[in-house]
Structure formats: structure tokens, C-alpha cells
mmCIF file of the protein (N, C-alpha, C, O) and its ligand, coordinates in Angstrom:
data_MODEL
# 
_entry.id   MODEL 
# 
loop_
_entity.id 
_entity.type 
_entity.pdbx_number_of_molecules 
1 polymer     1 
2 non-polymer 1 
# 
_entity_poly.entity_id                      1 
_entity_poly.type                           'polypeptide(L)' 
_entity_poly.nstd_linkage                   no 
_entity_poly.nstd_monomer                   no 
_entity_poly.pdbx_seq_one_letter_code       MTSIWGTAAVLAAVIAIVALVIYSVVRDKKSGKPACGGDCAHCGRKCGGRGS 
_entity_poly.pdbx_seq_one_letter_code_can   MTSIWGTAAVLAAVIAIVALVIYSVVRDKKSGKPACGGDCAHCGRKCGGRGS 
_entity_poly.pdbx_strand_id                 A 
# 
loop_
_entity_poly_seq.entity_id 
_entity_poly_seq.num 
_entity_poly_seq.mon_id 
_entity_poly_seq.hetero 
1 1  MET n 
1 2  THR n 
1 3  SER n 
1 4  ILE n 
1 5  TRP n 
1 6  GLY n 
1 7  THR n 
1 8  ALA n 
1 9  ALA n 
1 10 VAL n 
1 11 LEU n 
1 12 ALA n 
1 13 ALA n 
1 14 VAL n 
1 15 ILE n 
1 16 ALA n 
1 17 ILE n 
1 18 VAL n 
1 19 ALA n 
1 20 LEU n 
1 21 VAL n 
1 22 ILE n 
1 23 TYR n 
1 24 SER n 
1 25 VAL n 
1 26 VAL n 
1 27 ARG n 
1 28 ASP n 
1 29 LYS n 
1 30 LYS n 
1 31 SER n 
1 32 GLY n 
1 33 LYS n 
1 34 PRO n 
1 35 ALA n 
1 36 CYS n 
1 37 GLY n 
1 38 GLY n 
1 39 ASP n 
1 40 CYS n 
1 41 ALA n 
1 42 HIS n 
1 43 CYS n 
1 44 GLY n 
1 45 ARG n 
1 46 LYS n 
1 47 CYS n 
1 48 GLY n 
1 49 GLY n 
1 50 ARG n 
1 51 GLY n 
1 52 SER n 
# 
loop_
_struct_asym.id 
_struct_asym.entity_id 
A 1 
B 2 
# 
loop_
_chem_comp.id 
_chem_comp.type 
_chem_comp.mon_nstd_flag 
ALA 'L-peptide linking' y 
ARG 'L-peptide linking' y 
ASP 'L-peptide linking' y 
CYS 'L-peptide linking' y 
GLY 'peptide linking'   y 
HIS 'L-peptide linking' y 
ILE 'L-peptide linking' y 
LEU 'L-peptide linking' y 
LYS 'L-peptide linking' y 
MET 'L-peptide linking' y 
PRO 'L-peptide linking' y 
SER 'L-peptide linking' y 
THR 'L-peptide linking' y 
TRP 'L-peptide linking' y 
TYR 'L-peptide linking' y 
VAL 'L-peptide linking' y 
ZN  non-polymer         . 
# 
_pdbx_entity_nonpoly.entity_id   2 
_pdbx_entity_nonpoly.name        ? 
_pdbx_entity_nonpoly.comp_id     ZN 
# 
_pdbx_nonpoly_scheme.asym_id         B 
_pdbx_nonpoly_scheme.entity_id       2 
_pdbx_nonpoly_scheme.mon_id          ZN 
_pdbx_nonpoly_scheme.ndb_seq_num     1 
_pdbx_nonpoly_scheme.pdb_seq_num     101 
_pdbx_nonpoly_scheme.auth_seq_num    101 
_pdbx_nonpoly_scheme.pdb_mon_id      ZN 
_pdbx_nonpoly_scheme.auth_mon_id     ZN 
_pdbx_nonpoly_scheme.pdb_strand_id   A 
_pdbx_nonpoly_scheme.pdb_ins_code    . 
# 
loop_
_atom_site.group_PDB 
_atom_site.id 
_atom_site.type_symbol 
_atom_site.label_atom_id 
_atom_site.label_alt_id 
_atom_site.label_comp_id 
_atom_site.label_asym_id 
_atom_site.label_entity_id 
_atom_site.label_seq_id 
_atom_site.pdbx_PDB_ins_code 
_atom_site.Cartn_x 
_atom_site.Cartn_y 
_atom_site.Cartn_z 
_atom_site.occupancy 
_atom_site.B_iso_or_equiv 
_atom_site.pdbx_formal_charge 
_atom_site.auth_seq_id 
_atom_site.auth_comp_id 
_atom_site.auth_asym_id 
_atom_site.auth_atom_id 
_atom_site.pdbx_PDB_model_num 
ATOM   1   N  N  . MET A 1 1  ? 22.374  -20.751 18.383  1.00 0.00 ? 1   MET A N  1 
ATOM   2   C  CA . MET A 1 1  ? 21.808  -20.472 16.958  1.00 0.00 ? 1   MET A CA 1 
ATOM   3   C  C  . MET A 1 1  ? 20.847  -21.404 16.509  1.00 0.00 ? 1   MET A C  1 
ATOM   4   O  O  . MET A 1 1  ? 21.027  -22.133 15.534  1.00 0.00 ? 1   MET A O  1 
ATOM   5   N  N  . THR A 1 2  ? 19.605  -21.389 17.358  1.00 0.00 ? 2   THR A N  1 
ATOM   6   C  CA . THR A 1 2  ? 18.541  -22.349 16.973  1.00 0.00 ? 2   THR A CA 1 
ATOM   7   C  C  . THR A 1 2  ? 17.576  -21.234 16.213  1.00 0.00 ? 2   THR A C  1 
ATOM   8   O  O  . THR A 1 2  ? 16.937  -21.642 15.243  1.00 0.00 ? 2   THR A O  1 
ATOM   9   N  N  . SER A 1 3  ? 17.460  -20.027 16.554  1.00 0.00 ? 3   SER A N  1 
ATOM   10  C  CA . SER A 1 3  ? 16.692  -18.920 15.891  1.00 0.00 ? 3   SER A CA 1 
ATOM   11  C  C  . SER A 1 3  ? 16.720  -18.759 14.338  1.00 0.00 ? 3   SER A C  1 
ATOM   12  O  O  . SER A 1 3  ? 15.854  -18.175 13.686  1.00 0.00 ? 3   SER A O  1 
ATOM   13  N  N  . ILE A 1 4  ? 17.893  -19.388 13.817  1.00 0.00 ? 4   ILE A N  1 
ATOM   14  C  CA . ILE A 1 4  ? 17.974  -19.208 12.232  1.00 0.00 ? 4   ILE A CA 1 
ATOM   15  C  C  . ILE A 1 4  ? 17.010  -20.229 11.612  1.00 0.00 ? 4   ILE A C  1 
ATOM   16  O  O  . ILE A 1 4  ? 16.677  -20.113 10.433  1.00 0.00 ? 4   ILE A O  1 
ATOM   17  N  N  . TRP A 1 5  ? 16.542  -21.259 12.407  1.00 0.00 ? 5   TRP A N  1 
ATOM   18  C  CA . TRP A 1 5  ? 15.594  -22.235 11.829  1.00 0.00 ? 5   TRP A CA 1 
ATOM   19  C  C  . TRP A 1 5  ? 14.205  -21.565 11.718  1.00 0.00 ? 5   TRP A C  1 
ATOM   20  O  O  . TRP A 1 5  ? 13.536  -21.735 10.698  1.00 0.00 ? 5   TRP A O  1 
ATOM   21  N  N  . GLY A 1 6  ? 13.791  -20.867 12.661  1.00 0.00 ? 6   GLY A N  1 
ATOM   22  C  CA . GLY A 1 6  ? 12.740  -20.112 12.755  1.00 0.00 ? 6   GLY A CA 1 
ATOM   23  C  C  . GLY A 1 6  ? 12.563  -18.831 11.833  1.00 0.00 ? 6   GLY A C  1 
ATOM   24  O  O  . GLY A 1 6  ? 11.475  -18.334 11.540  1.00 0.00 ? 6   GLY A O  1 
ATOM   25  N  N  . THR A 1 7  ? 13.663  -18.431 11.473  1.00 0.00 ? 7   THR A N  1 
ATOM   26  C  CA . THR A 1 7  ? 13.669  -17.480 10.220  1.00 0.00 ? 7   THR A CA 1 
ATOM   27  C  C  . THR A 1 7  ? 13.834  -18.128 8.856   1.00 0.00 ? 7   THR A C  1 
ATOM   28  O  O  . THR A 1 7  ? 13.539  -17.505 7.837   1.00 0.00 ? 7   THR A O  1 
ATOM   29  N  N  . ALA A 1 8  ? 14.354  -19.507 8.818   1.00 0.00 ? 8   ALA A N  1 
ATOM   30  C  CA . ALA A 1 8  ? 14.347  -20.019 7.706   1.00 0.00 ? 8   ALA A CA 1 
ATOM   31  C  C  . ALA A 1 8  ? 12.746  -20.713 7.401   1.00 0.00 ? 8   ALA A C  1 
ATOM   32  O  O  . ALA A 1 8  ? 12.235  -20.869 6.292   1.00 0.00 ? 8   ALA A O  1 
ATOM   33  N  N  . ALA A 1 9  ? 12.312  -20.969 8.377   1.00 0.00 ? 9   ALA A N  1 
ATOM   34  C  CA . ALA A 1 9  ? 10.880  -21.409 8.419   1.00 0.00 ? 9   ALA A CA 1 
ATOM   35  C  C  . ALA A 1 9  ? 9.898   -20.248 7.711   1.00 0.00 ? 9   ALA A C  1 
ATOM   36  O  O  . ALA A 1 9  ? 9.202   -20.333 6.700   1.00 0.00 ? 9   ALA A O  1 
ATOM   37  N  N  . VAL A 1 10 ? 10.100  -19.200 8.577   1.00 0.00 ? 10  VAL A N  1 
ATOM   38  C  CA . VAL A 1 10 ? 9.209   -18.018 7.991   1.00 0.00 ? 10  VAL A CA 1 
ATOM   39  C  C  . VAL A 1 10 ? 9.482   -17.517 6.459   1.00 0.00 ? 10  VAL A C  1 
ATOM   40  O  O  . VAL A 1 10 ? 8.640   -17.084 5.672   1.00 0.00 ? 10  VAL A O  1 
ATOM   41  N  N  . LEU A 1 11 ? 10.950  -17.702 6.239   1.00 0.00 ? 11  LEU A N  1 
ATOM   42  C  CA . LEU A 1 11 ? 11.403  -17.179 4.795   1.00 0.00 ? 11  LEU A CA 1 
ATOM   43  C  C  . LEU A 1 11 ? 10.720  -18.360 3.870   1.00 0.00 ? 11  LEU A C  1 
ATOM   44  O  O  . LEU A 1 11 ? 10.179  -18.023 2.817   1.00 0.00 ? 11  LEU A O  1 
ATOM   45  N  N  . ALA A 1 12 ? 10.742  -19.618 4.228   1.00 0.00 ? 12  ALA A N  1 
ATOM   46  C  CA . ALA A 1 12 ? 10.151  -20.571 3.312   1.00 0.00 ? 12  ALA A CA 1 
ATOM   47  C  C  . ALA A 1 12 ? 8.612   -20.451 3.120   1.00 0.00 ? 12  ALA A C  1 
ATOM   48  O  O  . ALA A 1 12 ? 8.034   -20.721 2.067   1.00 0.00 ? 12  ALA A O  1 
ATOM   49  N  N  . ALA A 1 13 ? 8.073   -20.056 4.152   1.00 0.00 ? 13  ALA A N  1 
ATOM   50  C  CA . ALA A 1 13 ? 6.518   -19.734 3.988   1.00 0.00 ? 13  ALA A CA 1 
ATOM   51  C  C  . ALA A 1 13 ? 6.172   -18.640 3.180   1.00 0.00 ? 13  ALA A C  1 
ATOM   52  O  O  . ALA A 1 13 ? 5.236   -18.656 2.382   1.00 0.00 ? 13  ALA A O  1 
ATOM   53  N  N  . VAL A 1 14 ? 6.999   -17.592 3.402   1.00 0.00 ? 14  VAL A N  1 
ATOM   54  C  CA . VAL A 1 14 ? 6.772   -16.273 2.512   1.00 0.00 ? 14  VAL A CA 1 
ATOM   55  C  C  . VAL A 1 14 ? 6.997   -16.558 1.052   1.00 0.00 ? 14  VAL A C  1 
ATOM   56  O  O  . VAL A 1 14 ? 6.335   -16.055 0.145   1.00 0.00 ? 14  VAL A O  1 
ATOM   57  N  N  . ILE A 1 15 ? 7.988   -17.408 0.903   1.00 0.00 ? 15  ILE A N  1 
ATOM   58  C  CA . ILE A 1 15 ? 8.478   -17.774 -0.455  1.00 0.00 ? 15  ILE A CA 1 
ATOM   59  C  C  . ILE A 1 15 ? 7.377   -18.695 -1.005  1.00 0.00 ? 15  ILE A C  1 
ATOM   60  O  O  . ILE A 1 15 ? 7.148   -18.588 -2.210  1.00 0.00 ? 15  ILE A O  1 
ATOM   61  N  N  . ALA A 1 16 ? 6.705   -19.534 -0.337  1.00 0.00 ? 16  ALA A N  1 
ATOM   62  C  CA . ALA A 1 16 ? 5.895   -20.429 -0.813  1.00 0.00 ? 16  ALA A CA 1 
ATOM   63  C  C  . ALA A 1 16 ? 4.507   -19.681 -1.117  1.00 0.00 ? 16  ALA A C  1 
ATOM   64  O  O  . ALA A 1 16 ? 3.845   -20.054 -2.085  1.00 0.00 ? 16  ALA A O  1 
ATOM   65  N  N  . ILE A 1 17 ? 4.107   -18.746 -0.393  1.00 0.00 ? 17  ILE A N  1 
ATOM   66  C  CA . ILE A 1 17 ? 3.085   -17.673 -0.519  1.00 0.00 ? 17  ILE A CA 1 
ATOM   67  C  C  . ILE A 1 17 ? 3.141   -17.002 -1.900  1.00 0.00 ? 17  ILE A C  1 
ATOM   68  O  O  . ILE A 1 17 ? 2.259   -16.970 -2.759  1.00 0.00 ? 17  ILE A O  1 
ATOM   69  N  N  . VAL A 1 18 ? 4.513   -16.413 -1.925  1.00 0.00 ? 18  VAL A N  1 
ATOM   70  C  CA . VAL A 1 18 ? 4.611   -15.454 -3.203  1.00 0.00 ? 18  VAL A CA 1 
ATOM   71  C  C  . VAL A 1 18 ? 4.652   -16.382 -4.508  1.00 0.00 ? 18  VAL A C  1 
ATOM   72  O  O  . VAL A 1 18 ? 4.202   -15.927 -5.559  1.00 0.00 ? 18  VAL A O  1 
ATOM   73  N  N  . ALA A 1 19 ? 5.153   -17.604 -4.459  1.00 0.00 ? 19  ALA A N  1 
ATOM   74  C  CA . ALA A 1 19 ? 5.223   -18.557 -5.663  1.00 0.00 ? 19  ALA A CA 1 
ATOM   75  C  C  . ALA A 1 19 ? 3.840   -18.775 -6.123  1.00 0.00 ? 19  ALA A C  1 
ATOM   76  O  O  . ALA A 1 19 ? 3.491   -18.811 -7.303  1.00 0.00 ? 19  ALA A O  1 
ATOM   77  N  N  . LEU A 1 20 ? 2.878   -18.954 -4.812  1.00 0.00 ? 20  LEU A N  1 
ATOM   78  C  CA . LEU A 1 20 ? 1.398   -19.179 -5.055  1.00 0.00 ? 20  LEU A CA 1 
ATOM   79  C  C  . LEU A 1 20 ? 0.773   -18.209 -5.805  1.00 0.00 ? 20  LEU A C  1 
ATOM   80  O  O  . LEU A 1 20 ? 0.010   -18.451 -6.739  1.00 0.00 ? 20  LEU A O  1 
ATOM   81  N  N  . VAL A 1 21 ? 1.103   -17.045 -5.386  1.00 0.00 ? 21  VAL A N  1 
ATOM   82  C  CA . VAL A 1 21 ? 0.597   -15.749 -5.882  1.00 0.00 ? 21  VAL A CA 1 
ATOM   83  C  C  . VAL A 1 21 ? 0.943   -15.873 -7.434  1.00 0.00 ? 21  VAL A C  1 
ATOM   84  O  O  . VAL A 1 21 ? 0.088   -15.949 -8.316  1.00 0.00 ? 21  VAL A O  1 
ATOM   85  N  N  . ILE A 1 22 ? 2.257   -15.882 -7.629  1.00 0.00 ? 22  ILE A N  1 
ATOM   86  C  CA . ILE A 1 22 ? 2.653   -15.708 -9.052  1.00 0.00 ? 22  ILE A CA 1 
ATOM   87  C  C  . ILE A 1 22 ? 2.049   -16.785 -10.045 1.00 0.00 ? 22  ILE A C  1 
ATOM   88  O  O  . ILE A 1 22 ? 1.706   -16.520 -11.198 1.00 0.00 ? 22  ILE A O  1 
ATOM   89  N  N  . TYR A 1 23 ? 1.947   -18.256 -9.347  1.00 0.00 ? 23  TYR A N  1 
ATOM   90  C  CA . TYR A 1 23 ? 1.278   -19.081 -10.137 1.00 0.00 ? 23  TYR A CA 1 
ATOM   91  C  C  . TYR A 1 23 ? 0.022   -18.742 -10.340 1.00 0.00 ? 23  TYR A C  1 
ATOM   92  O  O  . TYR A 1 23 ? -0.449  -19.045 -11.436 1.00 0.00 ? 23  TYR A O  1 
ATOM   93  N  N  . SER A 1 24 ? -0.755  -18.109 -9.463  1.00 0.00 ? 24  SER A N  1 
ATOM   94  C  CA . SER A 1 24 ? -2.395  -17.909 -9.738  1.00 0.00 ? 24  SER A CA 1 
ATOM   95  C  C  . SER A 1 24 ? -2.355  -16.766 -10.907 1.00 0.00 ? 24  SER A C  1 
ATOM   96  O  O  . SER A 1 24 ? -3.208  -16.780 -11.794 1.00 0.00 ? 24  SER A O  1 
ATOM   97  N  N  . VAL A 1 25 ? -1.401  -15.850 -10.873 1.00 0.00 ? 25  VAL A N  1 
ATOM   98  C  CA . VAL A 1 25 ? -1.424  -14.569 -11.734 1.00 0.00 ? 25  VAL A CA 1 
ATOM   99  C  C  . VAL A 1 25 ? -1.330  -15.369 -13.216 1.00 0.00 ? 25  VAL A C  1 
ATOM   100 O  O  . VAL A 1 25 ? -2.127  -15.246 -14.146 1.00 0.00 ? 25  VAL A O  1 
ATOM   101 N  N  . VAL A 1 26 ? -0.211  -16.165 -13.174 1.00 0.00 ? 26  VAL A N  1 
ATOM   102 C  CA . VAL A 1 26 ? 0.213   -16.623 -14.558 1.00 0.00 ? 26  VAL A CA 1 
ATOM   103 C  C  . VAL A 1 26 ? -1.012  -17.479 -14.901 1.00 0.00 ? 26  VAL A C  1 
ATOM   104 O  O  . VAL A 1 26 ? -1.378  -17.401 -16.074 1.00 0.00 ? 26  VAL A O  1 
ATOM   105 N  N  . ARG A 1 27 ? -1.712  -18.282 -14.085 1.00 0.00 ? 27  ARG A N  1 
ATOM   106 C  CA . ARG A 1 27 ? -2.578  -19.070 -14.515 1.00 0.00 ? 27  ARG A CA 1 
ATOM   107 C  C  . ARG A 1 27 ? -3.820  -18.331 -15.170 1.00 0.00 ? 27  ARG A C  1 
ATOM   108 O  O  . ARG A 1 27 ? -4.372  -18.753 -16.186 1.00 0.00 ? 27  ARG A O  1 
ATOM   109 N  N  . ASP A 1 28 ? -4.190  -17.230 -14.515 1.00 0.00 ? 28  ASP A N  1 
ATOM   110 C  CA . ASP A 1 28 ? -5.194  -16.307 -14.731 1.00 0.00 ? 28  ASP A CA 1 
ATOM   111 C  C  . ASP A 1 28 ? -4.816  -15.624 -16.152 1.00 0.00 ? 28  ASP A C  1 
ATOM   112 O  O  . ASP A 1 28 ? -5.661  -15.608 -17.046 1.00 0.00 ? 28  ASP A O  1 
ATOM   113 N  N  . LYS A 1 29 ? -3.611  -15.096 -16.331 1.00 0.00 ? 29  LYS A N  1 
ATOM   114 C  CA . LYS A 1 29 ? -3.409  -14.576 -17.388 1.00 0.00 ? 29  LYS A CA 1 
ATOM   115 C  C  . LYS A 1 29 ? -3.407  -15.580 -18.735 1.00 0.00 ? 29  LYS A C  1 
ATOM   116 O  O  . LYS A 1 29 ? -3.573  -15.153 -19.878 1.00 0.00 ? 29  LYS A O  1 
ATOM   117 N  N  . LYS A 1 30 ? -3.201  -16.911 -18.416 1.00 0.00 ? 30  LYS A N  1 
ATOM   118 C  CA . LYS A 1 30 ? -3.176  -17.936 -19.402 1.00 0.00 ? 30  LYS A CA 1 
ATOM   119 C  C  . LYS A 1 30 ? -4.701  -18.313 -20.010 1.00 0.00 ? 30  LYS A C  1 
ATOM   120 O  O  . LYS A 1 30 ? -5.019  -18.649 -21.151 1.00 0.00 ? 30  LYS A O  1 
ATOM   121 N  N  . SER A 1 31 ? -5.470  -18.139 -18.874 1.00 0.00 ? 31  SER A N  1 
ATOM   122 C  CA . SER A 1 31 ? -6.925  -18.138 -19.327 1.00 0.00 ? 31  SER A CA 1 
ATOM   123 C  C  . SER A 1 31 ? -7.609  -16.978 -19.527 1.00 0.00 ? 31  SER A C  1 
ATOM   124 O  O  . SER A 1 31 ? -8.823  -16.885 -19.348 1.00 0.00 ? 31  SER A O  1 
ATOM   125 N  N  . GLY A 1 32 ? -6.756  -15.898 -19.964 1.00 0.00 ? 32  GLY A N  1 
ATOM   126 C  CA . GLY A 1 32 ? -7.331  -14.619 -20.332 1.00 0.00 ? 32  GLY A CA 1 
ATOM   127 C  C  . GLY A 1 32 ? -7.876  -13.709 -19.499 1.00 0.00 ? 32  GLY A C  1 
ATOM   128 O  O  . GLY A 1 32 ? -8.515  -12.774 -19.982 1.00 0.00 ? 32  GLY A O  1 
ATOM   129 N  N  . LYS A 1 33 ? -7.715  -13.832 -18.141 1.00 0.00 ? 33  LYS A N  1 
ATOM   130 C  CA . LYS A 1 33 ? -8.019  -12.929 -17.298 1.00 0.00 ? 33  LYS A CA 1 
ATOM   131 C  C  . LYS A 1 33 ? -7.001  -12.115 -16.892 1.00 0.00 ? 33  LYS A C  1 
ATOM   132 O  O  . LYS A 1 33 ? -5.928  -12.585 -16.515 1.00 0.00 ? 33  LYS A O  1 
ATOM   133 N  N  . PRO A 1 34 ? -7.280  -10.654 -16.939 1.00 0.00 ? 34  PRO A N  1 
ATOM   134 C  CA . PRO A 1 34 ? -6.299  -9.698  -16.494 1.00 0.00 ? 34  PRO A CA 1 
ATOM   135 C  C  . PRO A 1 34 ? -5.881  -9.802  -14.873 1.00 0.00 ? 34  PRO A C  1 
ATOM   136 O  O  . PRO A 1 34 ? -6.660  -10.319 -14.073 1.00 0.00 ? 34  PRO A O  1 
ATOM   137 N  N  . ALA A 1 35 ? -4.824  -9.364  -14.539 1.00 0.00 ? 35  ALA A N  1 
ATOM   138 C  CA . ALA A 1 35 ? -4.216  -9.394  -13.278 1.00 0.00 ? 35  ALA A CA 1 
ATOM   139 C  C  . ALA A 1 35 ? -5.133  -8.765  -12.303 1.00 0.00 ? 35  ALA A C  1 
ATOM   140 O  O  . ALA A 1 35 ? -5.102  -9.125  -11.126 1.00 0.00 ? 35  ALA A O  1 
ATOM   141 N  N  . CYS A 1 36 ? -5.972  -7.820  -12.725 1.00 0.00 ? 36  CYS A N  1 
ATOM   142 C  CA . CYS A 1 36 ? -6.806  -7.119  -11.635 1.00 0.00 ? 36  CYS A CA 1 
ATOM   143 C  C  . CYS A 1 36 ? -8.078  -7.831  -11.270 1.00 0.00 ? 36  CYS A C  1 
ATOM   144 O  O  . CYS A 1 36 ? -8.890  -7.380  -10.462 1.00 0.00 ? 36  CYS A O  1 
ATOM   145 N  N  . GLY A 1 37 ? -8.227  -9.198  -12.042 1.00 0.00 ? 37  GLY A N  1 
ATOM   146 C  CA . GLY A 1 37 ? -9.549  -9.929  -11.679 1.00 0.00 ? 37  GLY A CA 1 
ATOM   147 C  C  . GLY A 1 37 ? -10.681 -9.562  -12.929 1.00 0.00 ? 37  GLY A C  1 
ATOM   148 O  O  . GLY A 1 37 ? -11.790 -10.086 -12.827 1.00 0.00 ? 37  GLY A O  1 
ATOM   149 N  N  . GLY A 1 38 ? -10.460 -8.844  -13.868 1.00 0.00 ? 38  GLY A N  1 
ATOM   150 C  CA . GLY A 1 38 ? -11.283 -8.557  -15.000 1.00 0.00 ? 38  GLY A CA 1 
ATOM   151 C  C  . GLY A 1 38 ? -12.086 -7.209  -14.629 1.00 0.00 ? 38  GLY A C  1 
ATOM   152 O  O  . GLY A 1 38 ? -13.069 -6.847  -15.276 1.00 0.00 ? 38  GLY A O  1 
ATOM   153 N  N  . ASP A 1 39 ? -11.584 -6.517  -13.548 1.00 0.00 ? 39  ASP A N  1 
ATOM   154 C  CA . ASP A 1 39 ? -12.386 -5.232  -13.335 1.00 0.00 ? 39  ASP A CA 1 
ATOM   155 C  C  . ASP A 1 39 ? -11.713 -4.202  -13.788 1.00 0.00 ? 39  ASP A C  1 
ATOM   156 O  O  . ASP A 1 39 ? -11.342 -3.328  -13.005 1.00 0.00 ? 39  ASP A O  1 
ATOM   157 N  N  . CYS A 1 40 ? -11.442 -4.136  -15.143 1.00 0.00 ? 40  CYS A N  1 
ATOM   158 C  CA . CYS A 1 40 ? -10.618 -3.014  -15.906 1.00 0.00 ? 40  CYS A CA 1 
ATOM   159 C  C  . CYS A 1 40 ? -11.368 -1.850  -15.688 1.00 0.00 ? 40  CYS A C  1 
ATOM   160 O  O  . CYS A 1 40 ? -10.686 -0.826  -15.735 1.00 0.00 ? 40  CYS A O  1 
ATOM   161 N  N  . ALA A 1 41 ? -12.639 -1.680  -15.450 1.00 0.00 ? 41  ALA A N  1 
ATOM   162 C  CA . ALA A 1 41 ? -13.414 -0.435  -15.707 1.00 0.00 ? 41  ALA A CA 1 
ATOM   163 C  C  . ALA A 1 41 ? -12.782 0.605   -14.276 1.00 0.00 ? 41  ALA A C  1 
ATOM   164 O  O  . ALA A 1 41 ? -12.672 1.831   -14.254 1.00 0.00 ? 41  ALA A O  1 
ATOM   165 N  N  . HIS A 1 42 ? -12.471 -0.325  -13.256 1.00 0.00 ? 42  HIS A N  1 
ATOM   166 C  CA . HIS A 1 42 ? -12.022 0.436   -12.214 1.00 0.00 ? 42  HIS A CA 1 
ATOM   167 C  C  . HIS A 1 42 ? -10.378 0.479   -12.014 1.00 0.00 ? 42  HIS A C  1 
ATOM   168 O  O  . HIS A 1 42 ? -9.887  1.480   -11.493 1.00 0.00 ? 42  HIS A O  1 
ATOM   169 N  N  . CYS A 1 43 ? -9.701  -0.400  -12.351 1.00 0.00 ? 43  CYS A N  1 
ATOM   170 C  CA . CYS A 1 43 ? -8.397  -0.493  -12.433 1.00 0.00 ? 43  CYS A CA 1 
ATOM   171 C  C  . CYS A 1 43 ? -7.842  0.385   -13.450 1.00 0.00 ? 43  CYS A C  1 
ATOM   172 O  O  . CYS A 1 43 ? -6.705  0.777   -13.189 1.00 0.00 ? 43  CYS A O  1 
ATOM   173 N  N  . GLY A 1 44 ? -8.349  0.797   -14.548 1.00 0.00 ? 44  GLY A N  1 
ATOM   174 C  CA . GLY A 1 44 ? -7.983  1.704   -15.417 1.00 0.00 ? 44  GLY A CA 1 
ATOM   175 C  C  . GLY A 1 44 ? -6.954  1.093   -16.442 1.00 0.00 ? 44  GLY A C  1 
ATOM   176 O  O  . GLY A 1 44 ? -6.170  1.786   -17.090 1.00 0.00 ? 44  GLY A O  1 
ATOM   177 N  N  . ARG A 1 45 ? -7.037  -0.225  -16.515 1.00 0.00 ? 45  ARG A N  1 
ATOM   178 C  CA . ARG A 1 45 ? -6.376  -1.090  -17.314 1.00 0.00 ? 45  ARG A CA 1 
ATOM   179 C  C  . ARG A 1 45 ? -4.810  -0.986  -17.133 1.00 0.00 ? 45  ARG A C  1 
ATOM   180 O  O  . ARG A 1 45 ? -3.968  -1.275  -17.983 1.00 0.00 ? 45  ARG A O  1 
ATOM   181 N  N  . LYS A 1 46 ? -4.559  -0.450  -15.677 1.00 0.00 ? 46  LYS A N  1 
ATOM   182 C  CA . LYS A 1 46 ? -3.247  -0.488  -15.264 1.00 0.00 ? 46  LYS A CA 1 
ATOM   183 C  C  . LYS A 1 46 ? -2.445  -2.028  -15.145 1.00 0.00 ? 46  LYS A C  1 
ATOM   184 O  O  . LYS A 1 46 ? -1.240  -2.257  -15.049 1.00 0.00 ? 46  LYS A O  1 
ATOM   185 N  N  . CYS A 1 47 ? -3.520  -2.901  -15.189 1.00 0.00 ? 47  CYS A N  1 
ATOM   186 C  CA . CYS A 1 47 ? -2.823  -4.150  -14.815 1.00 0.00 ? 47  CYS A CA 1 
ATOM   187 C  C  . CYS A 1 47 ? -2.461  -4.778  -16.396 1.00 0.00 ? 47  CYS A C  1 
ATOM   188 O  O  . CYS A 1 47 ? -1.948  -5.893  -16.492 1.00 0.00 ? 47  CYS A O  1 
ATOM   189 N  N  . GLY A 1 48 ? -2.711  -4.129  -17.356 1.00 0.00 ? 48  GLY A N  1 
ATOM   190 C  CA . GLY A 1 48 ? -2.416  -4.325  -18.783 1.00 0.00 ? 48  GLY A CA 1 
ATOM   191 C  C  . GLY A 1 48 ? -3.407  -5.415  -19.434 1.00 0.00 ? 48  GLY A C  1 
ATOM   192 O  O  . GLY A 1 48 ? -3.118  -5.992  -20.483 1.00 0.00 ? 48  GLY A O  1 
ATOM   193 N  N  . GLY A 1 49 ? -4.551  -5.639  -18.755 1.00 0.00 ? 49  GLY A N  1 
ATOM   194 C  CA . GLY A 1 49 ? -5.413  -6.545  -19.240 1.00 0.00 ? 49  GLY A CA 1 
ATOM   195 C  C  . GLY A 1 49 ? -6.343  -5.894  -20.642 1.00 0.00 ? 49  GLY A C  1 
ATOM   196 O  O  . GLY A 1 49 ? -6.249  -4.720  -20.998 1.00 0.00 ? 49  GLY A O  1 
ATOM   197 N  N  . ARG A 1 50 ? -6.960  -6.609  -21.112 1.00 0.00 ? 50  ARG A N  1 
ATOM   198 C  CA . ARG A 1 50 ? -7.828  -6.256  -22.419 1.00 0.00 ? 50  ARG A CA 1 
ATOM   199 C  C  . ARG A 1 50 ? -8.917  -5.494  -21.890 1.00 0.00 ? 50  ARG A C  1 
ATOM   200 O  O  . ARG A 1 50 ? -9.104  -4.382  -22.383 1.00 0.00 ? 50  ARG A O  1 
ATOM   201 N  N  . GLY A 1 51 ? -9.537  -5.825  -21.136 1.00 0.00 ? 51  GLY A N  1 
ATOM   202 C  CA . GLY A 1 51 ? -10.661 -5.223  -20.206 1.00 0.00 ? 51  GLY A CA 1 
ATOM   203 C  C  . GLY A 1 51 ? -11.980 -5.603  -21.211 1.00 0.00 ? 51  GLY A C  1 
ATOM   204 O  O  . GLY A 1 51 ? -11.896 -6.380  -22.162 1.00 0.00 ? 51  GLY A O  1 
ATOM   205 N  N  . SER A 1 52 ? -12.956 -5.039  -20.885 1.00 0.00 ? 52  SER A N  1 
ATOM   206 C  CA . SER A 1 52 ? -14.213 -5.218  -21.526 1.00 0.00 ? 52  SER A CA 1 
ATOM   207 C  C  . SER A 1 52 ? -15.121 -4.079  -21.694 1.00 0.00 ? 52  SER A C  1 
ATOM   208 O  O  . SER A 1 52 ? -16.209 -4.234  -22.249 1.00 0.00 ? 52  SER A O  1 
HETATM 209 ZN ZN . ZN  B 2 .  ? -7.564  -4.491  -15.153 1.00 0.00 2 101 ZN  A ZN 1 
# 
């Protein structure tokens, strides 16, 4: 049962990446940037951003 540690390591890495993505999205929202990166002319405001 050593392979469980490999699985746990992969899982931890995935969780870390997801957390980083969520954090960056939240940070962008707080700074007034929509989730699409401000390109609402192309995203059709699906991101829920204000657009320009
Ligand atoms: Zn957008």
C-alpha cells in the first residue's frame, strides 16, 4: 500500500492548483476585474463582469 502516497501527492497538488486558481479569481474580482480577464466583448458577459 505504498501507491496511496503517490495518489495523495497528486491529489494535494490538484487541490493546491485549484485553490490557487480560485484565489486568483477572487483577487481579480476584488480588484474589479471580471473572471474572463476583462474581455467581455468576446465572452458575451457570461462571466458576469461589468465589461466595458
Ligand atoms: Zn467577461
